[in-house]
N, CA, C, O and the ligand as a Tripos MOL2 file, in Angstrom:
@<TRIPOS>MOLECULE
protein
  269   267    68     0     0
PROTEIN
NO_CHARGES

@<TRIPOS>ATOM
      1 N         225.1010   60.7770  -30.9400 N.3       1 MET1
      2 CA        225.2570   60.4020  -32.3480 C.3       1 MET1
      3 C         226.3750   61.2250  -32.9770 C.2       1 MET1
      4 O         226.4280   62.4400  -32.7880 O.2       1 MET1
      5 N         227.2520   60.5890  -33.7090 N.am      2 ASN2
      6 CA        228.3710   61.2830  -34.3460 C.3       2 ASN2
      7 C         227.8960   62.1620  -35.4920 C.2       2 ASN2
      8 O         227.0090   61.7810  -36.2550 O.2       2 ASN2
      9 N         228.4940   63.3370  -35.6040 N.am      3 LYS3
     10 CA        228.2040   64.1840  -36.7500 C.3       3 LYS3
     11 C         229.1430   63.7820  -37.8770 C.2       3 LYS3
     12 O         230.3640   63.8830  -37.7620 O.2       3 LYS3
     13 N         228.5480   63.3290  -38.9580 N.am      4 ARG4
     14 CA        229.3480   62.8450  -40.0810 C.3       4 ARG4
     15 C         229.4080   63.9010  -41.1690 C.2       4 ARG4
     16 O         228.4380   64.6260  -41.3890 O.2       4 ARG4
     17 N         230.5120   63.9910  -41.8310 N.am      5 GLU5
     18 CA        230.6650   64.8940  -42.9660 C.3       5 GLU5
     19 C         230.1190   64.2200  -44.2210 C.2       5 GLU5
     20 O         230.4330   63.0580  -44.4790 O.2       5 GLU5
     21 N         229.3000   64.9360  -45.0130 N.am      6 PRO6
     22 CA        228.8130   64.3340  -46.2560 C.3       6 PRO6
     23 C         229.9430   64.1450  -47.2630 C.2       6 PRO6
     24 O         230.9060   64.9130  -47.2800 O.2       6 PRO6
     25 N         229.8190   63.1230  -48.0970 N.am      7 ARG7
     26 CA        230.8210   62.8630  -49.1460 C.3       7 ARG7
     27 C         230.5660   63.7260  -50.3730 C.2       7 ARG7
     28 O         231.5010   64.1430  -51.0570 O.2       7 ARG7
     29 N         229.2730   63.9940  -50.6490 N.am      8 LEU8
     30 CA        228.9380   64.7540  -51.8520 C.3       8 LEU8
     31 C         228.8480   66.2390  -51.5450 C.2       8 LEU8
     32 O         228.2850   66.6360  -50.5250 O.2       8 LEU8
     33 N         229.4040   67.0620  -52.4320 N.am      9 SER9
     34 CA        229.2340   68.5120  -52.3230 C.3       9 SER9
     35 C         227.8380   68.8820  -52.8060 C.2       9 SER9
     36 O         227.1130   68.0380  -53.3330 O.2       9 SER9
     37 N         227.4650   70.1400  -52.6260 N.am     10 GLN10
     38 CA        226.1770   70.6220  -53.1390 C.3      10 GLN10
     39 C         226.0830   70.3610  -54.6440 C.2      10 GLN10
     40 O         225.0600   69.8920  -55.1440 O.2      10 GLN10
     41 N         227.1740   70.6740  -55.3570 N.am     11 THR11
     42 CA        227.1930   70.5130  -56.8170 C.3      11 THR11
     43 C         227.0670   69.0410  -57.2000 C.2      11 THR11
     44 O         226.3280   68.6970  -58.1230 O.2      11 THR11
     45 N         227.7840   68.1770  -56.4950 N.am     12 ASP12
     46 CA        227.6770   66.7320  -56.7580 C.3      12 ASP12
     47 C         226.2250   66.2800  -56.6200 C.2      12 ASP12
     48 O         225.7050   65.5400  -57.4550 O.2      12 ASP12
     49 N         225.5920   66.7380  -55.5570 N.am     13 TYR13
     50 CA        224.2110   66.3160  -55.2680 C.3      13 TYR13
     51 C         223.2740   66.7300  -56.3950 C.2      13 TYR13
     52 O         222.4390   65.9410  -56.8380 O.2      13 TYR13
     53 N         223.4150   67.9760  -56.8600 N.am     14 VAL14
     54 CA        222.5650   68.4800  -57.9460 C.3      14 VAL14
     55 C         222.8860   67.7380  -59.2460 C.2      14 VAL14
     56 O         221.9720   67.3540  -59.9770 O.2      14 VAL14
     57 N         224.1690   67.5340  -59.5420 N.am     15 ASN15
     58 CA        224.5520   66.8350  -60.7740 C.3      15 ASN15
     59 C         224.0080   65.4130  -60.8070 C.2      15 ASN15
     60 O         223.7270   64.8750  -61.8780 O.2      15 ASN15
     61 N         223.8620   64.8180  -59.6570 N.am     16 ARG16
     62 CA        223.2950   63.4550  -59.5830 C.3      16 ARG16
     63 C         221.7780   63.4920  -59.3910 C.2      16 ARG16
     64 O         221.1470   62.4820  -59.0800 O.2      16 ARG16
     65 N         221.2170   64.6790  -59.5840 N.am     17 GLU17
     66 CA        219.7640   64.8980  -59.5590 C.3      17 GLU17
     67 C         219.1290   64.4350  -58.2510 C.2      17 GLU17
     68 O         217.9930   63.9600  -58.2410 O.2      17 GLU17
     69 N         219.8520   64.5720  -57.1660 N.am     18 GLY18
     70 CA        219.3060   64.2310  -55.8580 C.3      18 GLY18
     71 C         218.9980   62.7570  -55.6940 C.2      18 GLY18
     72 O         218.2310   62.3650  -54.8150 O.2      18 GLY18
     73 N         219.6070   61.9330  -56.5540 N.am     19 ALA19
     74 CA        219.2770   60.5040  -56.5360 C.3      19 ALA19
     75 C         220.1380   59.7070  -55.5710 C.2      19 ALA19
     76 O         219.9010   58.5160  -55.3660 O.2      19 ALA19
     77 N         221.1600   60.3680  -54.9630 N.am     20 GLN20
     78 CA        222.0520   59.6340  -54.0670 C.3      20 GLN20
     79 C         222.2010   60.3410  -52.7290 C.2      20 GLN20
     80 O         222.2300   61.5690  -52.6580 O.2      20 GLN20
     81 N         222.2940   59.5560  -51.6880 N.am     21 CYS21
     82 CA        222.5220   60.0930  -50.3440 C.3      21 CYS21
     83 C         223.8640   60.8310  -50.3170 C.2      21 CYS21
     84 O         224.8810   60.2660  -50.7180 O.2      21 CYS21
     85 N         223.8820   62.0970  -49.8450 N.am     22 PRO22
     86 CA        225.1470   62.8400  -49.7790 C.3      22 PRO22
     87 C         226.1550   62.2130  -48.8260 C.2      22 PRO22
     88 O         227.3540   62.4660  -48.9430 O.2      22 PRO22
     89 N         225.6920   61.4070  -47.8950 N.am     23 TRP23
     90 CA        226.6010   60.8310  -46.8880 C.3      23 TRP23
     91 C         227.1760   59.4850  -47.3070 C.2      23 TRP23
     92 O         228.3740   59.2470  -47.1500 O.2      23 TRP23
     93 N         226.3230   58.5920  -47.8460 N.am     24 CYS24
     94 CA        226.8280   57.2440  -48.1550 C.3      24 CYS24
     95 C         226.6750   56.8800  -49.6270 C.2      24 CYS24
     96 O         227.0660   55.7850  -50.0320 O.2      24 CYS24
     97 N         226.1060   57.7900  -50.4460 N.am     25 GLU25
     98 CA        225.9360   57.6060  -51.8880 C.3      25 GLU25
     99 C         224.9600   56.4830  -52.2360 C.2      25 GLU25
    100 O         224.9440   56.0100  -53.3730 O.2      25 GLU25
    101 N         224.1560   56.0570  -51.2840 N.am     26 SER26
    102 CA        223.1140   55.0700  -51.5600 C.3      26 SER26
    103 C         222.0090   55.7050  -52.3990 C.2      26 SER26
    104 O         221.7510   56.9040  -52.2880 O.2      26 SER26
    105 N         221.3590   54.9050  -53.2350 N.am     27 GLY27
    106 CA        220.2070   55.3830  -53.9840 C.3      27 GLY27
    107 C         218.8950   54.9790  -53.3380 C.2      27 GLY27
    108 O         217.8240   55.1540  -53.9180 O.2      27 GLY27
    109 N         218.9880   54.4450  -52.1480 N.am     28 ASN28
    110 CA        217.8330   53.9160  -51.4240 C.3      28 ASN28
    111 C         217.2280   55.0250  -50.5590 C.2      28 ASN28
    112 O         217.3860   55.0270  -49.3380 O.2      28 ASN28
    113 N         216.5280   55.9750  -51.2100 N.am     29 LEU29
    114 CA        216.0450   57.1830  -50.5370 C.3      29 LEU29
    115 C         214.5350   57.1980  -50.4670 C.2      29 LEU29
    116 O         213.8450   56.5280  -51.2360 O.2      29 LEU29
    117 N         214.0390   57.9810  -49.5230 N.am     30 GLU30
    118 CA        212.6140   58.0870  -49.3080 C.3      30 GLU30
    119 C         212.2490   59.5550  -49.0750 C.2      30 GLU30
    120 O         212.8470   60.2110  -48.2220 O.2      30 GLU30
    121 N         211.2710   60.0770  -49.8260 N.am     31 GLY31
    122 CA        210.8370   61.4640  -49.6440 C.3      31 GLY31
    123 C         209.7850   61.5670  -48.5570 C.2      31 GLY31
    124 O         208.9110   60.7080  -48.4440 O.2      31 GLY31
    125 N         209.8730   62.6220  -47.7570 N.am     32 HIS32
    126 CA        208.9060   62.8290  -46.6770 C.3      32 HIS32
    127 C         208.1710   64.1520  -46.8850 C.2      32 HIS32
    128 O         207.6690   64.4180  -47.9770 O.2      32 HIS32
    129 N         208.1060   64.9720  -45.8550 N.am     33 ASP33
    130 CA        207.3130   66.2070  -45.8950 C.3      33 ASP33
    131 C         207.8270   67.1900  -46.9410 C.2      33 ASP33
    132 O         209.0330   67.4010  -47.0740 O.2      33 ASP33
    133 N         206.8890   67.7930  -47.6860 N.am     34 ARG34
    134 CA        207.2710   68.8610  -48.6060 C.3      34 ARG34
    135 C         206.5910   70.1500  -48.1810 C.2      34 ARG34
    136 O         205.5180   70.1360  -47.5770 O.2      34 ARG34
    137 N         207.2240   71.2460  -48.5020 N.am     35 ASP35
    138 CA        206.7270   72.5400  -48.0540 C.3      35 ASP35
    139 C         206.9500   73.5530  -49.1770 C.2      35 ASP35
    140 O         208.0720   73.7170  -49.6560 O.2      35 ASP35
    141 N         205.8680   74.2400  -49.5990 N.am     36 PHE36
    142 CA        205.9800   75.2160  -50.6740 C.3      36 PHE36
    143 C         205.9250   76.6200  -50.1120 C.2      36 PHE36
    144 O         205.0160   76.9640  -49.3550 O.2      36 PHE36
    145 N         206.9120   77.4380  -50.4880 N.am     37 GLY37
    146 CA        206.9300   78.8380  -50.1010 C.3      37 GLY37
    147 C         206.8240   79.7100  -51.3310 C.2      37 GLY37
    148 O         206.4000   79.2360  -52.3850 O.2      37 GLY37
    149 N         207.1990   80.9770  -51.2250 N.am     38 ARG38
    150 CA        207.1380   81.8800  -52.3580 C.3      38 ARG38
    151 C         208.3670   81.6630  -53.2310 C.2      38 ARG38
    152 O         209.4790   82.0370  -52.8560 O.2      38 ARG38
    153 N         208.1590   81.0520  -54.4080 N.am     39 GLY39
    154 CA        209.2460   80.8480  -55.3520 C.3      39 GLY39
    155 C         210.2030   79.7370  -54.9800 C.2      39 GLY39
    156 O         211.2280   79.5590  -55.6380 O.2      39 GLY39
    157 N         209.8880   78.9880  -53.9400 N.am     40 MET40
    158 CA        210.7710   77.9010  -53.5520 C.3      40 MET40
    159 C         209.9640   76.7840  -52.9060 C.2      40 MET40
    160 O         208.8070   76.9730  -52.5320 O.2      40 MET40
    161 N         210.5780   75.6450  -52.7830 N.am     41 ALA41
    162 CA        209.9520   74.5190  -52.1050 C.3      41 ALA41
    163 C         211.0500   73.6770  -51.4640 C.2      41 ALA41
    164 O         212.2030   73.7050  -51.8930 O.2      41 ALA41
    165 N         210.6770   72.9400  -50.4450 N.am     42 THR42
    166 CA        211.6380   72.0400  -49.8240 C.3      42 THR42
    167 C         211.0100   70.6510  -49.6870 C.2      42 THR42
    168 O         209.7910   70.5060  -49.5970 O.2      42 THR42
    169 N         211.8490   69.6730  -49.6730 N.am     43 LEU43
    170 CA        211.4200   68.2910  -49.5090 C.3      43 LEU43
    171 C         212.3680   67.6090  -48.5290 C.2      43 LEU43
    172 O         213.5850   67.6200  -48.7100 O.2      43 LEU43
    173 N         211.7940   67.0220  -47.5010 N.am     44 GLU44
    174 CA        212.6320   66.2810  -46.5610 C.3      44 GLU44
    175 C         212.8810   64.8880  -47.1250 C.2      44 GLU44
    176 O         211.9470   64.1990  -47.5350 O.2      44 GLU44
    177 N         214.1380   64.4820  -47.1430 N.am     45 VAL45
    178 CA        214.5240   63.1870  -47.7020 C.3      45 VAL45
    179 C         215.2800   62.3890  -46.6480 C.2      45 VAL45
    180 O         216.0560   62.9460  -45.8710 O.2      45 VAL45
    181 N         215.0520   61.1060  -46.6280 N.am     46 GLY46
    182 CA        215.7800   60.2430  -45.7120 C.3      46 GLY46
    183 C         216.4580   59.1200  -46.4690 C.2      46 GLY46
    184 O         215.9280   58.6290  -47.4650 O.2      46 GLY46
    185 N         217.6410   58.7080  -45.9960 N.am     47 CYS47
    186 CA        218.3600   57.5780  -46.5740 C.3      47 CYS47
    187 C         217.9930   56.3230  -45.7890 C.2      47 CYS47
    188 O         218.1150   56.2850  -44.5640 O.2      47 CYS47
    189 N         217.5440   55.3050  -46.5020 N.am     48 LEU48
    190 CA        217.1300   54.0700  -45.8360 C.3      48 LEU48
    191 C         218.3160   53.2020  -45.4410 C.2      48 LEU48
    192 O         218.1680   52.2620  -44.6600 O.2      48 LEU48
    193 N         219.5000   53.5160  -45.9810 N.am     49 ASP49
    194 CA        220.6900   52.7250  -45.6430 C.3      49 ASP49
    195 C         221.4400   53.2740  -44.4300 C.2      49 ASP49
    196 O         221.7750   52.5170  -43.5190 O.2      49 ASP49
    197 N         221.7070   54.5860  -44.4080 N.am     50 CYS50
    198 CA        222.4920   55.1320  -43.2820 C.3      50 CYS50
    199 C         221.6360   55.9520  -42.3210 C.2      50 CYS50
    200 O         222.1420   56.4600  -41.3200 O.2      50 CYS50
    201 N         220.3290   56.0860  -42.6210 N.am     51 GLU51
    202 CA        219.3710   56.7550  -41.7350 C.3      51 GLU51
    203 C         219.6750   58.2260  -41.4940 C.2      51 GLU51
    204 O         219.3080   58.7860  -40.4600 O.2      51 GLU51
    205 N         220.3530   58.8500  -42.4620 N.am     52 GLN52
    206 CA        220.5730   60.2900  -42.4130 C.3      52 GLN52
    207 C         219.3570   60.9810  -43.0380 C.2      52 GLN52
    208 O         218.7650   60.4680  -43.9870 O.2      52 GLN52
    209 N         218.9930   62.1430  -42.5020 N.am     53 PHE53
    210 CA        217.9250   62.9580  -43.0880 C.3      53 PHE53
    211 C         218.4760   64.2950  -43.5390 C.2      53 PHE53
    212 O         219.4260   64.8130  -42.9520 O.2      53 PHE53
    213 N         217.8720   64.8620  -44.5980 N.am     54 TRP54
    214 CA        218.2740   66.2020  -45.0460 C.3      54 TRP54
    215 C         217.1070   66.8520  -45.7790 C.2      54 TRP54
    216 O         216.0880   66.2130  -46.0420 O.2      54 TRP54
    217 N         217.2720   68.1240  -46.1010 N.am     55 ILE55
    218 CA        216.2530   68.8950  -46.8010 C.3      55 ILE55
    219 C         216.7330   69.1950  -48.2120 C.2      55 ILE55
    220 O         217.8080   69.7670  -48.3930 O.2      55 ILE55
    221 N         215.9470   68.8160  -49.2090 N.am     56 GLU56
    222 CA        216.2330   69.2240  -50.5880 C.3      56 GLU56
    223 C         215.5910   70.5750  -50.8320 C.2      56 GLU56
    224 O         214.4790   70.8350  -50.3730 O.2      56 GLU56
    225 N         216.2960   71.4380  -51.5570 N.am     57 GLU57
    226 CA        215.7850   72.7790  -51.8340 C.3      57 GLU57
    227 C         215.4960   72.9140  -53.3200 C.2      57 GLU57
    228 O         216.3310   72.5940  -54.1650 O.2      57 GLU57
    229 N         214.2890   73.3980  -53.6220 N.am     58 TYR58
    230 CA        213.8690   73.6280  -55.0120 C.3      58 TYR58
    231 C         213.5880   75.0990  -55.2280 C.2      58 TYR58
    232 O         213.0970   75.7850  -54.3320 O.2      58 TYR58
    233 N         213.9020   75.5840  -56.4300 N.am     59 GLN59
    234 CA        213.5910   76.9600  -56.7930 C.3      59 GLN59
    235 C         212.6610   76.9950  -57.9850 C.2      59 GLN59
    236 O         212.7530   76.1610  -58.8860 O.2      59 GLN59
    237 N         211.7580   77.9730  -57.9810 N.am     60 LEU60
    238 CA        210.8720   78.2010  -59.1130 C.3      60 LEU60
    239 C         211.7110   78.5920  -60.3310 C.2      60 LEU60
    240 O         212.5530   79.4860  -60.2430 O.2      60 LEU60
    241 N         211.4860   77.9260  -61.4600 N.am     61 THR61
    242 CA        212.2780   78.2300  -62.6510 C.3      61 THR61
    243 C         211.4160   78.7410  -63.8020 C.2      61 THR61
    244 O         211.9700   79.1860  -64.8070 O.2      61 THR61
    245 N         210.1000   78.7000  -63.7030 N.am     62 GLY62
    246 CA        209.2720   79.2020  -64.7970 C.3      62 GLY62
    247 C         207.8770   78.6100  -64.7380 C.2      62 GLY62
    248 O         207.4700   78.0500  -63.7210 O.2      62 GLY62
    249 N         207.1540   78.7380  -65.8290 N.am     63 TYR63
    250 CA        205.8170   78.1590  -65.8950 C.3      63 TYR63
    251 C         205.5580   77.7220  -67.3220 C.2      63 TYR63
    252 O         206.2710   78.1380  -68.2350 O.2      63 TYR63
    253 N         204.5600   76.8990  -67.5250 N.am     64 ARG64
    254 CA        204.1340   76.5340  -68.8740 C.3      64 ARG64
    255 C         202.6460   76.3130  -68.8830 C.2      64 ARG64
    256 O         202.0380   75.9460  -67.8780 O.2      64 ARG64
    257 N         202.0780   76.5450  -70.0370 N.am     65 GLU65
    258 CA        200.6380   76.4080  -70.2160 C.3      65 GLU65
    259 C         200.2520   74.9390  -70.2260 C.2      65 GLU65
    260 O         200.9770   74.0990  -70.7580 O.2      65 GLU65
    261 N         199.1040   74.6370  -69.6320 N.am     66 VAL66
    262 CA        198.5720   73.2700  -69.6930 C.3      66 VAL66
    263 C         197.7810   73.1380  -70.9840 C.2      66 VAL66
    264 O         196.8720   73.9280  -71.2390 O.2      66 VAL66
    265 N         198.1180   72.1510  -71.7970 N.am     67 MET67
    266 CA        197.4560   71.9770  -73.1120 C.3      67 MET67
    267 C         196.1140   71.2590  -72.9520 C.2      67 MET67
    268 O         195.4180   71.0250  -73.9390 O.2      67 MET67
    269 ZN        222.9510   57.3060  -46.7230 Zn       68 ZN68
@<TRIPOS>BOND
     1     1     2 1
     2     2     3 1
     3     3     4 2
     4     3     5 am
     5     5     6 1
     6     6     7 1
     7     7     8 2
     8     7     9 am
     9     9    10 1
    10    10    11 1
    11    11    12 2
    12    11    13 am
    13    13    14 1
    14    14    15 1
    15    15    16 2
    16    15    17 am
    17    17    18 1
    18    18    19 1
    19    19    20 2
    20    19    21 am
    21    21    22 1
    22    22    23 1
    23    23    24 2
    24    23    25 am
    25    25    26 1
    26    26    27 1
    27    27    28 2
    28    27    29 am
    29    29    30 1
    30    30    31 1
    31    31    32 2
    32    31    33 am
    33    33    34 1
    34    34    35 1
    35    35    36 2
    36    35    37 am
    37    37    38 1
    38    38    39 1
    39    39    40 2
    40    39    41 am
    41    41    42 1
    42    42    43 1
    43    43    44 2
    44    43    45 am
    45    45    46 1
    46    46    47 1
    47    47    48 2
    48    47    49 am
    49    49    50 1
    50    50    51 1
    51    51    52 2
    52    51    53 am
    53    53    54 1
    54    54    55 1
    55    55    56 2
    56    55    57 am
    57    57    58 1
    58    58    59 1
    59    59    60 2
    60    59    61 am
    61    61    62 1
    62    62    63 1
    63    63    64 2
    64    63    65 am
    65    65    66 1
    66    66    67 1
    67    67    68 2
    68    67    69 am
    69    69    70 1
    70    70    71 1
    71    71    72 2
    72    71    73 am
    73    73    74 1
    74    74    75 1
    75    75    76 2
    76    75    77 am
    77    77    78 1
    78    78    79 1
    79    79    80 2
    80    79    81 am
    81    81    82 1
    82    82    83 1
    83    83    84 2
    84    83    85 am
    85    85    86 1
    86    86    87 1
    87    87    88 2
    88    87    89 am
    89    89    90 1
    90    90    91 1
    91    91    92 2
    92    91    93 am
    93    93    94 1
    94    94    95 1
    95    95    96 2
    96    95    97 am
    97    97    98 1
    98    98    99 1
    99    99   100 2
   100    99   101 am
   101   101   102 1
   102   102   103 1
   103   103   104 2
   104   103   105 am
   105   105   106 1
   106   106   107 1
   107   107   108 2
   108   107   109 am
   109   109   110 1
   110   110   111 1
   111   111   112 2
   112   111   113 am
   113   113   114 1
   114   114   115 1
   115   115   116 2
   116   115   117 am
   117   117   118 1
   118   118   119 1
   119   119   120 2
   120   119   121 am
   121   121   122 1
   122   122   123 1
   123   123   124 2
   124   123   125 am
   125   125   126 1
   126   126   127 1
   127   127   128 2
   128   127   129 am
   129   129   130 1
   130   130   131 1
   131   131   132 2
   132   131   133 am
   133   133   134 1
   134   134   135 1
   135   135   136 2
   136   135   137 am
   137   137   138 1
   138   138   139 1
   139   139   140 2
   140   139   141 am
   141   141   142 1
   142   142   143 1
   143   143   144 2
   144   143   145 am
   145   145   146 1
   146   146   147 1
   147   147   148 2
   148   147   149 am
   149   149   150 1
   150   150   151 1
   151   151   152 2
   152   151   153 am
   153   153   154 1
   154   154   155 1
   155   155   156 2
   156   155   157 am
   157   157   158 1
   158   158   159 1
   159   159   160 2
   160   159   161 am
   161   161   162 1
   162   162   163 1
   163   163   164 2
   164   163   165 am
   165   165   166 1
   166   166   167 1
   167   167   168 2
   168   167   169 am
   169   169   170 1
   170   170   171 1
   171   171   172 2
   172   171   173 am
   173   173   174 1
   174   174   175 1
   175   175   176 2
   176   175   177 am
   177   177   178 1
   178   178   179 1
   179   179   180 2
   180   179   181 am
   181   181   182 1
   182   182   183 1
   183   183   184 2
   184   183   185 am
   185   185   186 1
   186   186   187 1
   187   187   188 2
   188   187   189 am
   189   189   190 1
   190   190   191 1
   191   191   192 2
   192   191   193 am
   193   193   194 1
   194   194   195 1
   195   195   196 2
   196   195   197 am
   197   197   198 1
   198   198   199 1
   199   199   200 2
   200   199   201 am
   201   201   202 1
   202   202   203 1
   203   203   204 2
   204   203   205 am
   205   205   206 1
   206   206   207 1
   207   207   208 2
   208   207   209 am
   209   209   210 1
   210   210   211 1
   211   211   212 2
   212   211   213 am
   213   213   214 1
   214   214   215 1
   215   215   216 2
   216   215   217 am
   217   217   218 1
   218   218   219 1
   219   219   220 2
   220   219   221 am
   221   221   222 1
   222   222   223 1
   223   223   224 2
   224   223   225 am
   225   225   226 1
   226   226   227 1
   227   227   228 2
   228   227   229 am
   229   229   230 1
   230   230   231 1
   231   231   232 2
   232   231   233 am
   233   233   234 1
   234   234   235 1
   235   235   236 2
   236   235   237 am
   237   237   238 1
   238   238   239 1
   239   239   240 2
   240   239   241 am
   241   241   242 1
   242   242   243 1
   243   243   244 2
   244   243   245 am
   245   245   246 1
   246   246   247 1
   247   247   248 2
   248   247   249 am
   249   249   250 1
   250   250   251 1
   251   251   252 2
   252   251   253 am
   253   253   254 1
   254   254   255 1
   255   255   256 2
   256   255   257 am
   257   257   258 1
   258   258   259 1
   259   259   260 2
   260   259   261 am
   261   261   262 1
   262   262   263 1
   263   263   264 2
   264   263   265 am
   265   265   266 1
   266   266   267 1
   267   267   268 2
@<TRIPOS>SUBSTRUCTURE
     1 MET1         2 RESIDUE 1 A MET
     2 ASN2         6 RESIDUE 1 A ASN
     3 LYS3        10 RESIDUE 1 A LYS
     4 ARG4        14 RESIDUE 1 A ARG
     5 GLU5        18 RESIDUE 1 A GLU
     6 PRO6        22 RESIDUE 1 A PRO
     7 ARG7        26 RESIDUE 1 A ARG
     8 LEU8        30 RESIDUE 1 A LEU
     9 SER9        34 RESIDUE 1 A SER
    10 GLN10       38 RESIDUE 1 A GLN
    11 THR11       42 RESIDUE 1 A THR
    12 ASP12       46 RESIDUE 1 A ASP
    13 TYR13       50 RESIDUE 1 A TYR
    14 VAL14       54 RESIDUE 1 A VAL
    15 ASN15       58 RESIDUE 1 A ASN
    16 ARG16       62 RESIDUE 1 A ARG
    17 GLU17       66 RESIDUE 1 A GLU
    18 GLY18       70 RESIDUE 1 A GLY
    19 ALA19       74 RESIDUE 1 A ALA
    20 GLN20       78 RESIDUE 1 A GLN
    21 CYS21       82 RESIDUE 1 A CYS
    22 PRO22       86 RESIDUE 1 A PRO
    23 TRP23       90 RESIDUE 1 A TRP
    24 CYS24       94 RESIDUE 1 A CYS
    25 GLU25       98 RESIDUE 1 A GLU
    26 SER26      102 RESIDUE 1 A SER
    27 GLY27      106 RESIDUE 1 A GLY
    28 ASN28      110 RESIDUE 1 A ASN
    29 LEU29      114 RESIDUE 1 A LEU
    30 GLU30      118 RESIDUE 1 A GLU
    31 GLY31      122 RESIDUE 1 A GLY
    32 HIS32      126 RESIDUE 1 A HIS
    33 ASP33      130 RESIDUE 1 A ASP
    34 ARG34      134 RESIDUE 1 A ARG
    35 ASP35      138 RESIDUE 1 A ASP
    36 PHE36      142 RESIDUE 1 A PHE
    37 GLY37      146 RESIDUE 1 A GLY
    38 ARG38      150 RESIDUE 1 A ARG
    39 GLY39      154 RESIDUE 1 A GLY
    40 MET40      158 RESIDUE 1 A MET
    41 ALA41      162 RESIDUE 1 A ALA
    42 THR42      166 RESIDUE 1 A THR
    43 LEU43      170 RESIDUE 1 A LEU
    44 GLU44      174 RESIDUE 1 A GLU
    45 VAL45      178 RESIDUE 1 A VAL
    46 GLY46      182 RESIDUE 1 A GLY
    47 CYS47      186 RESIDUE 1 A CYS
    48 LEU48      190 RESIDUE 1 A LEU
    49 ASP49      194 RESIDUE 1 A ASP
    50 CYS50      198 RESIDUE 1 A CYS
    51 GLU51      202 RESIDUE 1 A GLU
    52 GLN52      206 RESIDUE 1 A GLN
    53 PHE53      210 RESIDUE 1 A PHE
    54 TRP54      214 RESIDUE 1 A TRP
    55 ILE55      218 RESIDUE 1 A ILE
    56 GLU56      222 RESIDUE 1 A GLU
    57 GLU57      226 RESIDUE 1 A GLU
    58 TYR58      230 RESIDUE 1 A TYR
    59 GLN59      234 RESIDUE 1 A GLN
    60 LEU60      238 RESIDUE 1 A LEU
    61 THR61      242 RESIDUE 1 A THR
    62 GLY62      246 RESIDUE 1 A GLY
    63 TYR63      250 RESIDUE 1 A TYR
    64 ARG64      254 RESIDUE 1 A ARG
    65 GLU65      258 RESIDUE 1 A GLU
    66 VAL66      262 RESIDUE 1 A VAL
    67 MET67      266 RESIDUE 1 A MET
    68 ZN68       269 GROUP 0 **** ****
């Protein structure tokens, strides 16, 4: 399988709120396994158009009270 270079930079991906595939810019995405660590979390995402998979990275940003 060929290794393809993504079209979107890290910043592009975040600015588009993770709504587009970094490789083909499709919005046809599917979330898979998520994993929570200390202060961070990851989510595996797959593109249904080009069949590329990647890991989204989340960071803890704060907390709020439940009303
Ligand atoms: Zn894609």
